[in-house]
N, C-alpha and C positions, 0 to 999 in steps of 0.2 A: 363242678362249681368249686371253689377255691376252699381248701380247709385248714383249719386252726388247731393245733393239738397243744390244751391247757395242760402243764404239768407242776406239781399234781394238781389234782382236780376231784373234787367231791361234789356230788348234784346239790347237796343241802347247804354250799358255801356261799353265803349271800354276796359277798365282795366279788366272787367269779361271777354270779349269776346278774348281779348290775353291770360288770365291766364289760359283756360282750352281748348286751341286749342289742345295741344298734349294729354290731357286725353280724349276728343273727338275723336283725332286720333287712340287711343289706345282702345277704344271700350267702354269707359264710356256712360252712359247714363245722361247727365247733364240736372238737371231741376230746378227749380228757381220759387220764388214769393216774393212779397214786402210787404204781410200784415201776422199777426201773425195766422188769420183764414187760410189762404191758407198754409202756413209752417205745422200747426198742422193736416190738413186734408190730405195735400200731402205725409207726412211722416208715416202717419197711417201704413202702410204696410212695412214701411222698416225694414229690417233684417239684420243678420249677414252679414257683407261684405258692406254694404251700407256705406253711407258718408254724414253727415250733415257738409256744411262749413259755417260758420258763418263770416258775414263780419261787415255791420255796424249794431248797436244796437240800433237805433232810434227808429224803429217801435216797440220794444215792450212797452216801458215806455213812451218815448216823444210825442208820437202822441196821448195819452189818455187825455180825456176831463176833466178827474179830478183825484185828487192822488188817489181816494178809486179806481178808474179805472186803473191806471198804478200799483197799487199793486197788483190788481186782475189779470193783464195781465203778471206781474213778476212771481208772483206764478205759472200761467198757463204755462209759459216760462220754468220755473225749473221743472216742474212735466214731462213736454214733454219729457225735456233733459234727465232727469232719465229715464223716462221709455225707449228711445231710446237706451240709454247705457245700460240698463240691456237686451236690446234684441240683444246686440251685434253690433250695431250701433255706427260707430266710428265720433268722433267730432274733428272738425279742425276749430279753429278760427283765423283769422286775425285783428290784431291790426292795424286799420288804424288812429285813431285818440285816446287821452289819454280818451275823454268823447265825446259825441255829442255835438255839437257845439249848442249854446243858449239852455242849458239843464235846464229846468223846476224842475225837480227831481232829483237832483245831487245825492243825498243819495241813490235812489233806484239803479240809474244808477251805482253808485259805487258797490252796492250790485252784481248787474247783471254781472260787468266785473269779481267779484271775484268769482260769481258761474261759470263763462265760464273758468276761469283760472283752477278752481279745476276739472271740469269733461272735460276739452279736452285732448284728446291723444296728440295733436300737436298745438301749438300756433305761429302762423307765425308773426315775427316781420318784416316790410319792411326797418326799419331801426337799425342799430345795438345798437343803444342807446336806445331804447326804455325800455326795463326793469327800466334803470334809470329815463328816462324820465317821465315815468308814477308813480313813487314810490311814491311820496306826495299824490297820490290818491289810489292807491291800489298795491298789489304785483304779480307780474307776476311769476309762477313757472319757475325759470330758467332752469330747467332741461328738461323742454317740448318746449323750444323755439327754433326754426330754424329762420334763415334770409333768407328772400327771397326778393332781392332788387327788386324795382318798374322799369320795364325796361322803354326805350324810347318807342316813338311811331311809330317808324321807319317803313314807309309801310303799316301805318294803314291810315293817312289823306293825301290827295294832296299835293303836296309839289313842284311845278313848277314856282310859282309867284316871281319875282325879286321884288329887295326891290322897284326899280323905279316903276313898273308895281303895285306894292300893293299902293305906296303912289299918284299915279296918280288916283287910283280908289277911293281912300278916300280923294282926295283934298288937300294932304300935299306937300308941297315944298320939291323937291327931296334934297335940302341941310340942311333943319332943321333938326337940333338934336332933336331925338324923344324918348320919354319913354313910355312905353305902360303896361296896366294892362288888361289880357284876363280872363274872368272866371265869375262864378257866382258871382255877387255884394251883399255883405252881410256884414253886421256892423262890425264883429268882422275881417273882412280882411282888414282893417286899410285905405279905399280910402280917407277918410277926412285928413288923417296925409300925404298921397300921393301930394294931391292937394294943401295943405298948403307948404309943401317943393317944388313942383314946382313954386312956387310965388315967393321963395326964390331963386331956382334955375336961374330962368330965368332974376335975375338981373346981372348974371355974364355969362350967357350962352345965346346968343341973338336968336330971331326966335325958341325959344323951342317950342315944339309941345307934347302935352298929348294925348295918346289915350286910352278908356274904352272901352271895350265891355264885353258884358255880362248881363244875365237876373237880374234885380232888381225890387224888388216889386215898385209901386209908390211913397209909402213914401219915400221909401230909395232913388228913384231917384229926388225926389223934393228937399230931403235935400240936395242932392250933389250938385244940379243946384245952391243952394244959396252958395256953398263953392268954385264956380268956381274962380280962381283967375283972378284978369285983367291983361292984356297984355301976357297972356299965351293963343295960340292955343289949344282948347280942342276939339278933335273929340271923341263923344260918340254916343253910341248904349245901351241903355237899354233894348236889348233883345236877345233871347238865339241866340247864334252865329252857324250857321249851318256847319257840318263838313268841307265842301267844301271852307268856308270862314275863317277858321281859320286861313290859311296861310297868308291870305291878311292882318290880324291884327297883326300878328308875326312879319310877313316880314317888314310890314312898319315901325317898331320900330329898334332901335339900341339896346334898352336896355330896359328888361322886369324888372319889379318893383312889388313885392309881400311884403307890407308891413303887413303882419298878425299880428294881437295882440296877437294870439296864435295859434301854429300850430305844429302836429308831422311828418307829411308827406305832399307832396304837388306834384300832378301830373303836376301842372303847372310848375314846374323845368324841369320835364322831357320832357314837351310840348316845353318849351323853347330849351331846347339842340335839339331837332328833327327837329326844324326849325333854326337852327345854331344860336341861340341868348343870348348872354349872361345875366343874370340875378341878381338880388340882392334880399339878404334875411335878417330877421332880425337875429342877431348874438345869437340865441337859442343854447346851448351848444351840443345838437344831432343834430340839422343842420351843427354846425361847424365841427361836429366830424365825419359827413357823406361826407359834398361836400368842406371841408377845404383845400383839396389839390388840387383842382379844379380852374384853371385860371379864367374859364368863369363864376364862382360863387363867387360874392361879397358879404360884408356884411355891416350892420351898427349897432349901438347901440339904438336898438327898446326902450330901457328906456329914452332915451335922446328925444325922438321924434321928430317931423318935422325937428329941425335945424340938429340934426345927420343924418336924410334921407338926407336932402337936401344936405349937404356935400358928404354923398357916393354916391348919385347919378351924382354929377358933375365930381368926381374921375373916377367913374366908367365909365361915357360916353367918358371920355378920352383915353380908354383903349380898348372900346366897340368892336369898328372894328376889332382890333388884336387879340380877343379871341374868334371870330366866329367859327374858325376853330377848335379851343379845344373843343368847345359846341357840334360841328357836329361830331368831333370824338370819345367823350362820348357817343353820340346817338348810332354809330355805334357798339361800345364795348359790347353791352350789347341788344339785340334786343327782341321783342315779342316772337318770337320763342324760344330764350334762355330760357326766363323766364317761358314759358309752359312746357317745357322739365325739368327744375329744379322742377317746381311746381309736375309733374307726379312722379319725384324721391319721393319728400315729402310723395305724396298721396301712392304710393306705400309702401312705407316705414310705414305708418300709419295702414295701411290694414294687413300687413304682420306681423306685431310687430317688425320688425326689425328695430335696430340702423341704423341712417344714419346721415350724416354729414350734417350741414347746408350749405346752398348754399352760403355762404360767399365768397369762394374762387374763384366762376366764376368772379363775380363782381371785385373783387380784381386783379385778374391777368389781367382784360380786362381793368381796368382802369390804371395799370401800364404799358400796352402799347400804351394809349390814348395818 
């Protein structure tokens, strides 16, 4: 049977599990690992017709303990890719981020991205604006690029809790205007800006609540505690949120706010849609290009900081309840099953060498009917 090695791959990663659903059903043996050593060892006997699919690149250089080690890892990774390609193994690369977040070896990461673009049979972009979005760092070979939109998580997570039930669980008054952030809490995600904006919003929106849920390092959590605004109810959990509890945190909110300092793609946006919650994003051109025609997605001028975010939060809260249904329809318009089938089409096209049309049309048609 044909083999596919996903790198890096975690068994509990929902995106990867959704992506490979149809491929597994079609007979592909999907394997994976999280370290460079595992990747090199596991693909040593890969041959013509097998596939390596690279997703996030941080395990190659960014986990090294020194620059010398990072350079050695990059050389080793490049040699491995070259060897695989010489044996007829196909290479797919999905561009999830412009560069890994919190990158200590930026120049090496750029070289790695250029190498992947050069050697890949197919480069998958989740956002149709990706080629332009990464152009300041490296050049993607546009002839190799196919668009495969990130689906919603419809059917993946439990989704039965009502807003009243969710608020009762978290101790939030049912009538409180509530904004939320759910996801791993890291410095680049702009949570300090969110808290500062909440203090301003609370001056004109009585009884405002902010919910924060996601794993945070102790120093990050301690720094956030010092930023909690007076007069604002902040319900927080600086721990990993179990799959069954995601619905509680999303459904307790009226509006999800994601004030990222830099982002190319965000699964949190699709989670918002899955739980029928509108969201607020920075007005990055590639995000506006992807979601600008969706009533449930709101934008703020990120360069203007907390004041701009506060103004946008207040405005988006005023229409949040009316756009929930738009978010829900969007989630149903492109499901994990749809995405997995479109990926299988790309996979088969790569292995056969046949040309194929990028998967833009599926999302475009579905969104038009949403």
